[in-house]
C-alpha positions, 0 to 999 in steps of 0.5 A: 185129392183136392177138396173145394169148399164154400163157406155159408154166409160169405163168398169165400171159396177154399180149395184144399189138398188132403188125403181124406175129408177129415184132414181137409176139414182140419186144414180149413181156416177157422170161421164162424161160418160153416163150410159146405163141400162143393166138390172133390177132385181126384187125380188132378194135376196142376202146373 
């Protein structure tokens, strides 16, 4: 699945491919701002 996050306090948006939400959270860059989950896309295929 693709998890899309937006960091509070900044305009940084990150999309992460992971099997679970916990795995996606560990793959996020370290930041002082807390990430908010925006969306979860299942079965997406990008070329």
